[in-house]
Backbone bond lengths (Angstrom), bond angles and torsions (degrees), N, CA, C in turn:
res aa  C-N    CA-C-N  psi(-1)  N-CA   C-N-CA  omega(-1)  CA-C   N-CA-C  phi
1 M - - - 1.437 - - 1.521 110.18 -
2 R 1.332 117.95 -40.80 1.449 121.59 179.65 1.525 111.09 -64.42
3 L 1.296 117.22 -38.48 1.460 121.10 179.23 1.518 110.96 -63.07
4 V 1.304 117.73 -40.61 1.459 122.61 178.76 1.530 109.74 -64.77
5 T 1.321 118.68 -43.38 1.461 123.01 178.54 1.518 110.64 -61.64
6 F 1.332 116.96 -44.13 1.456 121.83 179.99 1.526 111.02 -62.83
7 I 1.278 118.15 -43.01 1.463 122.18 179.62 1.522 110.32 -64.92
8 C 1.300 117.68 -41.43 1.466 121.36 178.63 1.520 110.63 -63.22
9 L 1.333 117.65 -44.50 1.458 121.11 179.19 1.522 110.79 -65.44
10 A 1.333 116.80 -41.03 1.457 120.23 179.41 1.514 110.51 -62.84
11 A 1.293 117.69 -34.05 1.461 121.11 179.10 1.530 110.98 -73.34
12 I 1.312 118.71 -32.01 1.469 122.81 -178.05 1.522 111.39 -78.02
13 I 1.304 119.38 -40.23 1.459 122.64 -174.38 1.523 112.47 -58.02
14 P 1.326 120.81 -50.74 1.465 118.46 179.94 1.526 112.57 -62.70
15 V 1.312 118.08 -35.50 1.464 120.51 179.83 1.518 110.10 -65.16
16 S 1.318 118.79 -45.07 1.463 120.17 -178.99 1.516 111.04 -67.85
17 A 1.320 118.98 -31.32 1.462 121.01 177.39 1.522 110.41 -66.73
18 K 1.334 116.79 -37.04 1.468 120.65 178.13 1.519 111.08 -69.39
19 D 1.325 117.81 -31.17 1.457 121.89 -175.61 1.520 113.86 -79.66
20 K 1.321 117.90 -2.79 1.466 119.29 -179.36 1.515 109.52 -60.83
21 K 1.299 115.32 131.35 1.464 120.52 178.74 1.518 109.27 -83.45
22 P 1.331 116.56 146.65 1.467 118.09 176.00 1.518 110.06 -64.55
23 K 1.313 115.55 151.70 1.464 121.07 179.76 1.519 110.53 -59.93
24 N 1.318 116.30 137.82 1.459 119.93 174.69 1.509 109.08 -69.74
25 P 1.338 117.30 141.60 1.467 117.67 176.47 1.531 109.08 -65.68
26 P 1.315 117.34 151.56 1.473 119.30 -179.32 1.522 110.41 -64.61
27 P 1.326 117.53 149.29 1.467 119.61 177.44 1.523 110.43 -61.08
28 Q 1.313 116.40 149.56 1.455 122.05 -177.06 1.527 110.23 -112.38
29 D 1.341 115.98 151.52 1.454 120.89 171.27 1.520 107.00 -65.11
30 S 1.318 117.31 153.46 1.459 119.51 -179.95 1.517 110.94 -155.16
31 I 1.311 114.47 162.09 1.460 122.85 169.40 1.515 105.22 -128.17
32 E 1.327 116.47 123.17 1.456 119.79 -175.95 1.519 111.03 -132.07
33 V 1.321 115.29 153.74 1.457 121.31 175.68 1.522 107.45 -78.88
34 V 1.341 117.07 126.39 1.461 120.25 178.26 1.523 112.18 -107.53
35 A 1.347 117.14 -18.45 1.463 119.70 177.96 1.526 109.93 -165.45
36 H 1.334 115.14 162.15 1.459 122.24 177.19 1.520 107.70 -141.83
37 I 1.341 116.26 135.59 1.462 121.67 178.65 1.523 108.30 -121.55
38 P 1.324 118.81 110.22 1.468 118.96 176.13 1.535 109.54 -68.90
39 L 1.329 116.79 140.00 1.460 121.63 178.73 1.529 110.08 -125.86
40 T 1.323 115.79 151.96 1.465 120.13 179.67 1.522 112.54 -122.47
41 N 1.325 118.76 2.41 1.465 121.91 -174.85 1.522 113.57 -90.73
42 G 1.292 119.39 16.54 1.454 120.65 -179.81 1.511 112.06 93.36
43 P 1.338 115.74 177.24 1.470 120.38 -175.05 1.530 113.24 -61.40
44 V 1.330 114.58 146.71 1.468 121.26 173.66 1.513 106.89 -92.09
45 R 1.335 116.01 130.93 1.462 119.08 -179.58 1.518 112.83 -93.85
46 R 1.350 117.38 -27.41 1.464 119.43 177.18 1.511 110.80 -170.13
47 F 1.350 114.09 168.57 1.461 122.41 -178.10 1.519 110.23 -121.54
48 L 1.330 115.29 148.40 1.458 121.84 168.93 1.524 106.23 -132.88
49 T 1.330 117.17 142.11 1.461 121.19 -179.84 1.518 109.83 -122.00
50 T 1.323 114.50 152.59 1.457 120.58 177.28 1.520 110.00 -157.39
51 D 1.314 115.51 164.72 1.459 122.58 175.85 1.520 108.31 -119.72
52 H 1.314 115.93 148.21 1.462 121.35 173.83 1.524 106.25 -142.11
53 Y 1.312 115.83 113.77 1.458 122.92 -170.35 1.526 107.96 52.89
54 S 1.314 119.84 -121.72 1.471 119.98 -177.78 1.531 112.26 -101.33
55 S 1.331 116.95 17.11 1.465 121.03 179.38 1.522 110.52 -106.08
56 H 1.333 116.33 149.05 1.461 123.17 179.22 1.525 108.12 -118.38
57 Y 1.333 115.89 130.18 1.460 120.91 -175.45 1.521 111.43 -121.97
58 L 1.329 114.33 146.19 1.459 122.95 175.93 1.521 106.95 -122.08
59 Y 1.340 115.53 124.62 1.462 121.44 174.97 1.524 106.61 -102.35
60 A 1.334 117.50 120.57 1.465 122.78 178.41 1.526 107.49 -106.46
61 E 1.329 115.72 107.11 1.469 121.05 -178.08 1.531 108.39 -86.85
62 H 1.332 115.73 125.20 1.455 120.90 -177.12 1.528 111.09 -85.72
63 D 1.319 114.71 160.74 1.462 122.40 -179.76 1.521 110.74 -53.17
64 A 1.312 115.38 145.58 1.466 123.35 178.12 1.526 112.21 58.83
65 S 1.319 116.55 21.29 1.470 122.51 177.83 1.517 113.04 50.01
66 A 1.317 117.02 34.89 1.460 121.08 179.01 1.523 110.84 -68.73
67 S 1.332 116.59 -36.45 1.456 119.96 179.53 1.526 109.91 -163.10
68 V 1.321 113.89 170.11 1.459 122.31 175.59 1.523 106.33 -129.65
69 T 1.324 116.34 131.92 1.457 120.90 175.87 1.521 107.48 -97.89
70 L 1.333 116.40 123.49 1.460 122.46 178.74 1.524 108.05 -97.90
71 I 1.348 116.69 122.69 1.456 122.27 -174.93 1.523 109.73 -123.98
72 D 1.323 116.15 130.15 1.465 121.30 174.71 1.522 107.30 -83.07
73 M 1.339 116.32 117.08 1.461 123.09 -177.75 1.527 112.01 -105.73
74 T 1.321 117.92 16.48 1.457 121.10 -177.23 1.527 110.93 -57.20
75 K 1.327 117.16 -41.31 1.469 122.28 171.59 1.521 105.52 -107.98
76 A 1.334 116.75 94.84 1.464 121.88 -171.90 1.525 113.34 -58.10
77 N 1.317 118.19 -31.57 1.450 119.72 179.34 1.528 112.69 -83.56
78 Q 1.338 116.66 -3.20 1.464 122.49 176.52 1.531 109.43 -137.96
79 P 1.349 117.73 63.65 1.464 119.21 -178.80 1.532 110.58 -66.61
80 T 1.338 114.99 147.93 1.457 120.45 -178.04 1.522 109.50 -125.73
81 I 1.335 116.85 125.56 1.460 120.37 174.70 1.522 107.37 -75.41
82 L 1.331 116.01 120.36 1.458 121.20 -179.17 1.521 112.13 -91.30
83 A 1.350 116.33 -36.71 1.467 118.80 -176.51 1.517 111.03 -163.01
84 E 1.315 115.03 152.94 1.461 123.88 167.19 1.521 104.47 -108.47
85 I 1.316 116.96 111.24 1.462 121.58 -174.38 1.523 108.38 -99.15
86 A 1.333 115.79 118.97 1.463 120.45 178.75 1.521 109.11 -70.48
87 C 1.321 116.27 132.31 1.453 122.26 178.47 1.507 107.60 -130.49
88 P 1.250 119.79 157.11 1.456 123.85 0.66 1.528 111.66 -83.56
89 L 1.292 114.79 148.11 1.457 121.08 174.80 1.524 110.00 -83.12
90 V 1.337 114.97 -9.98 1.455 121.38 177.23 1.519 107.95 -116.83
91 A 1.312 118.58 162.53 1.460 121.71 -179.81 1.522 110.72 -64.50
92 G 1.328 116.70 144.31 1.468 121.15 -179.71 1.512 110.49 89.58
93 S 1.319 116.30 -178.25 1.467 119.86 179.06 1.513 108.39 -93.37
94 G 1.304 116.39 115.98 1.459 120.76 -176.41 1.502 112.14 -104.44
95 S 1.327 114.36 176.04 1.455 120.70 178.68 1.518 108.67 -152.67
96 L 1.331 115.87 140.98 1.455 119.80 176.47 1.523 109.30 -68.91
97 V 1.318 115.80 136.69 1.462 121.49 177.95 1.515 109.74 -108.10
98 L 1.335 117.24 -39.05 1.447 122.34 -174.47 1.517 108.88 -154.25
99 V 1.321 116.55 143.66 1.461 121.12 171.87 1.510 107.80 -126.16
100 S 1.320 115.42 141.86 1.450 120.76 -179.80 1.522 107.91 -143.71
101 G 1.342 115.69 106.85 1.461 119.05 -177.56 1.511 110.48 60.50
102 T 1.321 116.48 -116.47 1.465 121.06 -179.18 1.520 111.71 -105.05
103 T 1.327 118.30 21.70 1.461 123.57 -179.16 1.517 109.77 -122.97
104 A 1.334 116.34 143.83 1.471 120.01 178.94 1.520 109.27 -131.60
105 L 1.329 115.17 146.95 1.457 122.72 175.71 1.525 106.57 -108.66
106 M 1.362 116.44 126.69 1.456 120.57 -175.52 1.519 109.92 -126.40
107 T 1.337 116.33 138.92 1.464 120.62 176.03 1.526 108.90 -92.84
108 S 1.324 115.57 164.12 1.464 119.12 175.49 1.524 110.74 -88.22
109 D 1.335 118.04 -13.39 1.455 122.85 176.87 1.516 108.89 -106.59
110 G 1.316 116.18 139.88 1.462 120.30 178.62 1.514 111.36 -71.96
111 L 1.311 116.61 156.39 1.457 122.80 174.66 1.523 108.05 -99.19
112 A 1.310 117.23 149.80 1.457 121.16 -176.89 1.529 110.99 -70.01
113 P 1.343 117.60 128.45 1.462 120.50 175.57 1.533 110.18 -78.55
114 I 1.334 117.10 178.99 1.460 121.07 174.71 1.525 107.02 -57.46
115 A 1.332 117.51 133.97 1.464 122.50 -175.29 1.523 112.32 -55.09
116 S 1.307 118.21 -45.42 1.458 121.36 177.09 1.520 108.20 -148.27
117 P 1.322 116.79 151.85 1.470 118.86 -179.82 1.529 111.63 -55.99
118 Q 1.308 114.91 146.61 1.468 121.60 -176.72 1.523 110.49 -118.44
119 T 1.323 115.84 162.98 1.460 122.15 171.05 1.520 107.37 -105.73
120 I 1.314 115.96 127.51 1.459 122.36 179.46 1.529 106.99 -115.37
121 R 1.317 116.14 132.00 1.457 121.16 -178.95 1.524 110.34 -122.64
122 I 1.328 116.00 140.34 1.458 121.64 169.13 1.516 105.10 -94.38
123 L 1.323 115.58 119.12 1.459 120.60 -178.22 1.517 110.22 -102.64
124 D 1.322 116.42 137.47 1.455 122.15 173.17 1.524 106.72 -96.28
125 L 1.323 116.00 107.11 1.459 121.89 -178.19 1.526 111.68 -107.76
126 S 1.333 116.83 21.86 1.462 119.51 -179.66 1.523 111.44 -63.88
127 D 1.328 117.71 -27.59 1.460 122.65 171.51 1.526 106.16 -116.79
128 P 1.340 118.59 92.09 1.463 121.87 -173.66 1.525 114.19 -57.33
129 Q 1.320 117.08 -25.94 1.464 120.01 178.80 1.528 112.19 -75.87
130 H 1.337 116.49 -18.79 1.464 121.56 -178.47 1.532 109.80 -137.24
131 P 1.332 118.35 67.40 1.469 119.83 179.89 1.532 110.72 -65.41
132 K 1.329 115.19 150.28 1.469 121.01 -179.30 1.524 109.20 -130.90
133 V 1.319 115.87 148.51 1.457 120.73 171.24 1.520 106.35 -86.00
134 A 1.340 116.36 113.24 1.460 121.35 -178.57 1.528 111.29 -81.90
135 R 1.336 116.83 -32.87 1.472 121.50 -178.75 1.512 107.82 -160.44
136 E 1.313 117.14 146.26 1.461 121.64 179.48 1.524 109.50 -132.78
137 F 1.324 115.20 137.50 1.457 122.23 177.87 1.529 106.84 -122.05
138 T 1.313 117.75 118.22 1.462 120.99 -179.36 1.521 110.04 -102.08
139 G 1.327 115.26 157.20 1.460 120.92 177.35 1.514 114.17 65.77
140 V 1.335 117.65 32.45 1.473 121.53 -177.96 1.523 108.98 -71.54
141 T 1.329 115.34 126.36 1.467 121.74 -179.13 1.520 112.72 -106.33
142 A 1.334 117.30 -15.19 1.470 120.79 178.85 1.517 108.97 -153.43
143 I 1.336 115.37 144.64 1.460 121.82 176.80 1.522 108.05 -146.49
144 S 1.327 115.92 141.27 1.456 120.30 179.41 1.523 108.70 -152.64
145 R 1.314 115.29 151.35 1.457 121.69 176.85 1.516 108.36 -116.74
146 A 1.336 116.92 140.18 1.455 121.33 -177.90 1.515 110.25 -127.97
147 D 1.329 115.63 167.72 1.465 121.10 176.87 1.524 109.95 -57.14
148 G 1.303 115.98 155.51 1.456 121.01 177.35 1.515 113.67 83.50
149 G 1.345 117.00 7.89 1.457 120.23 177.65 1.517 114.54 83.40
150 F 1.332 117.85 14.24 1.463 120.14 -179.22 1.524 111.11 -89.09
151 I 1.323 115.04 143.15 1.461 123.55 177.92 1.518 106.42 -130.12
152 Y 1.331 117.06 133.25 1.450 121.98 179.96 1.520 109.39 -114.54
153 L 1.340 116.23 132.47 1.461 122.89 176.72 1.522 107.86 -126.10
154 A 1.327 116.53 147.04 1.466 120.24 174.53 1.516 108.91 -130.51
155 N 1.330 115.69 135.91 1.460 121.94 172.82 1.527 107.69 -145.55
156 S 1.319 117.56 -169.61 1.458 120.34 -176.49 1.525 112.64 -64.30
157 E 1.329 117.46 -16.12 1.467 121.01 178.50 1.525 112.74 -86.41
158 G 1.341 117.92 -12.00 1.454 121.16 179.57 1.516 111.71 127.53
159 I 1.319 115.41 -153.33 1.463 122.22 -179.13 1.518 108.10 -104.70
160 W 1.307 115.09 131.83 1.463 122.34 177.75 1.525 107.83 -108.93
161 I 1.317 116.86 128.61 1.456 121.92 176.86 1.523 106.86 -104.30
162 L 1.335 115.60 119.07 1.451 121.89 179.95 1.522 108.71 -111.70
163 H 1.299 116.44 156.85 1.460 120.38 176.38 1.519 109.21 -132.56
164 Q 1.311 115.11 133.01 1.459 122.16 177.93 1.518 107.64 -92.68
165 N 1.330 116.30 117.27 1.464 121.92 178.35 1.518 108.09 -102.09
166 R 1.306 115.94 116.27 1.462 119.87 178.78 1.512 108.29 -106.95
167 V 1.305 115.55 126.70 1.451 121.59 -178.62 1.523 108.60 -85.81
168 L 1.324 115.95 133.36 1.457 121.67 177.97 1.524 109.22 -75.88
169 D 1.295 115.98 133.88 1.460 121.40 177.77 1.529 108.23 -62.76
170 P 1.347 118.12 122.28 1.467 119.88 -178.11 1.526 112.94 -57.86
171 K 1.325 117.84 -30.32 1.462 120.64 178.67 1.536 109.91 -65.27
172 L 1.330 116.43 -36.96 1.468 120.21 179.63 1.519 111.11 -76.80
173 A 1.334 117.21 -32.18 1.459 121.05 -178.45 1.517 111.50 -64.48
174 N 1.335 116.90 -33.40 1.468 120.66 -177.69 1.524 113.08 -97.55
175 A 1.310 117.52 -1.24 1.468 121.02 -179.13 1.524 110.34 -74.04
176 P 1.325 116.73 142.57 1.475 119.38 176.62 1.532 109.56 -68.56
177 L 1.315 115.09 147.97 1.453 120.60 178.52 1.525 110.60 -71.53
178 A 1.305 115.96 139.73 1.473 120.17 177.88 1.515 109.51 -74.03
179 P 1.322 117.20 144.92 1.478 119.43 -179.41 1.516 111.99 -69.22
């Protein structure tokens, strides 16, 4: 009986050694598009972000302060346009300076937009010897970074919501906390 058991185990061991899967490559940091909002009100010159209770808002100020698009970003992959706000609400050409919850601070003088549209590229540098352009956005008129790893871009196609995913180093994830 022991001889039969030994032969069976000997037959199984080489097969299981052959079936070992190669190690998965470690996860990589990334920047990915999570949503896109087409706009028709002209170029966006800049973004301002704010929170109000548990909601997150993005104000997209259009060129020449003609209007501001208010977007609910609470569900970043499903942004919702809440309003197109005609500006200026004050005499002259104004510009948003600060937003806080449901309140905005506006100047009577406009702020300078990006001098000329830019091209923004997401580069994949996971293989530094062979970098790749993962995504390209041309004619960018506004760019902003917000808490939570979100990046906002605007071009003639609308507003692009990007998210920066940073992978935690596995060595740090398993390390004991310092006192």
